[in-house]
C-alpha positions in Angstrom: 107.2 42.4 19.9 110.8 43.7 19.9 112.3 44.8 23.3 113.4 48.4 23.7 117.0 49.4 23.5 119.1 48.5 26.5 119.6 52.1 27.6 115.8 52.7 27.5 114.8 49.7 29.6 113.1 50.7 32.9 115.5 48.6 35.0 118.5 50.2 33.4 117.1 53.7 33.9 116.4 53.0 37.6 119.9 51.5 38.1 121.7 54.5 36.5 119.5 57.3 38.0 121.1 59.2 40.8 119.8 58.6 44.3 117.9 61.7 45.6 120.0 63.6 48.1 123.2 61.8 47.3 126.3 63.8 46.3 129.2 62.0 44.7 132.4 62.1 46.8 135.1 64.3 45.3 138.0 62.5 43.8 141.6 63.2 44.9 142.2 65.9 42.4 139.0 67.8 43.4 140.0 67.5 47.0 143.4 68.9 46.3 141.9 71.8 44.3 139.5 72.5 47.1 142.3 72.5 49.7 144.5 74.8 47.6 141.6 77.2 47.2 140.8 77.2 50.9 144.5 77.7 51.7 144.7 80.6 49.3 141.7 82.3 50.8 143.0 81.8 54.3 146.4 83.3 53.5 144.6 86.3 51.9 142.6 86.9 55.1 145.7 86.3 57.3 148.4 88.4 55.7 150.5 88.5 58.8 150.5 84.7 58.9 151.5 84.6 55.2 154.4 87.0 55.9 155.4 84.8 58.8 155.4 81.7 56.6 157.6 83.4 54.0 160.0 84.5 56.7 160.2 81.1 58.3 160.6 79.3 55.0 163.4 81.7 54.1 165.1 81.2 57.4 164.8 77.5 57.1 166.4 77.6 53.6 169.2 79.8 54.9 169.9 77.4 57.8 170.0 74.4 55.5 172.4 76.1 53.1 174.3 78.0 55.8 177.7 76.9 54.5 177.0 78.3 51.1 174.9 81.4 52.2 177.2 82.6 54.9 179.8 85.2 53.5 182.6 83.9 55.8 183.6 80.9 57.8 182.0 81.4 61.2 185.2 80.2 62.9 187.7 82.3 60.8 189.5 84.9 62.9 190.8 88.2 61.7 192.5 90.1 64.6 192.7 93.2 62.5 188.9 93.4 62.4 188.1 93.1 66.1 184.7 94.6 67.1 184.2 96.4 63.8 180.8 97.9 63.1 178.4 96.9 60.4 179.9 97.6 56.9 179.6 96.3 53.3 182.1 93.5 54.0 180.6 92.6 57.4 176.9 93.5 57.4 176.5 92.6 61.1 180.0 93.7 62.1 182.6 91.5 63.8 183.1 90.0 67.2 185.9 90.2 69.8 188.0 87.8 67.6 187.3 89.4 64.3 184.8 86.7 63.2 181.9 87.8 60.9 178.8 88.1 63.1 176.4 87.6 60.2 178.0 84.2 59.4 177.8 83.2 63.0 174.1 84.3 63.2 173.3 82.2 60.1 175.1 79.2 61.4 173.4 79.8 64.8 170.0 79.5 63.1 170.8 75.8 62.5 171.1 75.2 66.3 167.8 77.0 67.1 165.8 75.5 64.3 167.2 72.0 64.9 166.4 72.2 68.6 162.8 73.4 67.8 162.3 70.7 65.2 163.6 67.8 67.4 161.8 69.0 70.5 158.5 69.5 68.8 158.6 66.2 67.0 159.6 64.0 69.9 157.6 65.9 72.5 154.5 65.9 70.2 154.7 62.2 69.6 155.4 61.2 73.3 152.9 63.8 74.7 150.2 62.9 72.2 150.6 59.2 73.0 150.5 59.8 76.7 147.4 62.0 76.5 145.7 59.6 74.1 146.2 56.6 76.5 145.3 58.7 79.6 142.1 60.0 78.0 141.0 56.7 76.5 141.9 54.3 79.4 141.4 56.6 82.3 141.4 54.8 85.7 144.7 54.2 87.5 146.8 54.3 84.3 145.4 57.6 83.2 145.7 59.1 86.7 149.4 58.1 87.0 150.3 59.6 83.6 148.5 62.9 84.2 149.9 63.3 87.7 153.4 62.9 86.2 152.5 65.6 83.6 151.1 67.8 86.4 154.4 67.5 88.3 156.4 68.6 85.2 154.0 71.5 84.6 154.2 72.6 88.2 157.9 73.4 87.8 158.7 76.6 85.8 159.9 75.6 82.4 163.2 77.4 82.5 164.1 76.0 85.9 163.3 72.5 84.8 165.4 72.9 81.7 168.3 74.3 83.6 168.2 71.4 86.1 168.0 68.7 83.4 170.8 70.4 81.3 173.0 70.8 84.5 172.6 67.1 85.3 173.2 65.9 81.7 176.0 68.3 81.0 176.4 71.3 78.7 176.1 70.9 75.0 173.6 70.8 72.1 172.4 67.3 72.9 171.6 67.8 76.6 170.0 71.2 75.9 167.7 69.6 73.3 166.8 66.8 75.7 165.9 69.3 78.3 163.8 71.4 76.0 162.0 68.2 74.8 161.1 67.1 78.3 159.8 70.5 79.2 157.5 70.5 76.1 155.9 67.1 76.6 153.2 67.9 79.3 151.4 70.5 77.2 150.9 68.0 74.4 149.7 65.4 76.8 147.1 67.6 78.5 145.8 68.9 75.2 145.6 65.4 73.7 143.8 64.0 76.8 141.3 66.9 76.7 140.5 66.2 73.0 140.1 62.5 73.6 137.7 63.0 76.6 135.5 65.4 74.5 135.6 63.1 71.5 135.3 59.5 72.7 131.6 59.8 73.7 130.6 61.2 70.3 128.0 59.3 68.3 130.4 58.4 65.5 132.8 56.9 68.0 130.1 54.8 69.6 128.9 53.7 66.2 132.4 52.5 65.3 132.7 50.7 68.6 129.3 49.0 68.0 130.5 47.9 64.6 133.2 45.8 66.3 136.2 48.1 66.1 139.0 47.3 68.5 140.6 49.7 71.0 143.7 50.4 68.9 141.5 51.2 65.9 139.3 53.5 68.0 142.3 55.3 69.5 144.4 55.8 66.4 142.0 55.8 63.5 138.8 57.3 65.0 139.6 59.5 67.9 143.2 60.7 67.3 142.5 62.4 63.9 140.0 64.7 65.6 142.7 65.8 68.1 145.2 66.8 65.4 144.1 70.4 64.9 144.8 71.6 68.5 148.0 69.6 68.5 149.3 71.3 65.4 148.5 74.7 67.0 150.4 73.6 70.1 153.3 72.6 67.9 153.8 76.2 66.9 153.6 77.3 70.5 156.1 74.7 71.5 158.5 75.6 68.7 158.6 79.2 69.8 159.2 78.1 73.5 161.9 75.7 72.4 163.8 78.4 70.5 163.6 80.7 73.6 164.6 77.9 76.0 167.6 76.9 73.9 168.7 80.5 73.7 168.4 80.8 77.4 170.4 77.7 78.1 173.1 78.8 75.7 173.1 82.3 77.3 173.7 80.6 80.7 176.5 78.4 79.2 174.5 75.2 79.3 173.7 75.0 75.6 176.0 75.0 72.5 179.6 75.4 73.5 182.3 77.6 71.9 183.6 77.9 69.3 180.3 77.0 67.7 177.8 79.8 67.5 174.2 80.0 68.8 171.9 82.9 69.2 172.0 82.6 73.0 175.7 82.4 73.2 176.1 85.4 70.9 173.8 87.4 73.3 175.8 86.2 76.3 179.1 87.2 74.9 177.8 90.4 73.3 176.5 91.8 76.6 180.1 92.4 77.7 180.6 94.8 74.8 177.3 96.7 74.9 179.0 100.0 75.6 181.5 99.8 72.7 179.7 97.4 70.3 176.0 97.5 70.8 175.3 95.7 67.5 177.0 92.6 68.9 173.9 91.7 71.0 171.3 93.8 69.3 171.4 92.2 65.8 171.3 88.6 67.0 168.6 89.6 69.4 166.5 91.1 66.6 166.8 87.9 64.6 165.8 85.8 67.6 162.8 88.1 68.3 161.7 88.1 64.7 161.8 84.3 64.6 159.8 83.8 67.8 157.3 86.5 66.7 156.8 84.9 63.3 156.1 81.5 64.9 153.7 83.1 67.4 151.8 85.0 64.7 151.4 81.8 62.6 150.3 79.8 65.7 147.6 82.4 66.6 146.4 82.4 63.0 146.0 78.6 63.1 144.3 78.9 66.4 141.7 81.3 64.9 141.3 79.0 61.9 140.7 75.8 63.9 139.2 77.3 67.1 141.7 75.5 69.3 140.8 77.5 72.4 142.4 75.1 74.9 146.0 75.5 73.7 146.9 78.4 75.9 145.4 76.7 79.0 147.1 73.4 78.2 150.5 75.0 77.9 150.3 77.0 81.1 153.0 76.6 83.7 153.8 77.7 87.2 155.4 81.2 87.1 
């Protein structure tokens, strides 16, 4: 008796038959398509956030290419064009030394965006690590870390930033350090809250029972589940960083002349409000639009991921 063809043998049929209730995992391309589709649907439902993303991407591109985009050298003086109003040649007008205000605003965007990027990156990394350790270890180590964070949160952010900048000295570097230190506690509190709510979950216990070490549990199992609220907090911290840097520059503790920053333009322009209102108003509009765009994007992300603890984690003494 001849045996049936290989593809008709019972053992082959059973081996190749799909397991009931089992769905094949999507490959990398399918996951990318699914992510793209979900992002497109989200942007359609969050049109304000989509507009904010376009504005921020445009502002970032302008800041990177400031030397090519700016119509004039921001330090070039023309004493025949002192405090001229907006015109075709000077869209934002000129300052008290005849320098083009639009060029100075464009170059000032580098200062604000660089401060926000550095502060959010460093504060996010340090704060997330502190919160992860405090939430996972608890005990004396966790208590000491969180008491330090509570002390920093108890001091109003602007007062703490002014104190740090005054001690370190005026300039872009000290101002960035001050803004970074002020931003750390919110990340730490949020990371700790996420760790405490996650580490007792069944999947974490299963991983622990499988023999996973502490570092694996912290960074490969628990931390990925805390990323969503931390990303939302990053948008909040970026907006606060831009405002704090502008405040420090306004008070003379940030970027120093002749370099331009949005805060220093507001500080100088207030002396000419009666005769040249655009001097302060136009940089102020750009600053407000940037902070508003970041805030709109952050709130859209908060609705998307349900990160309801962000506002509480970033709260400070008034």
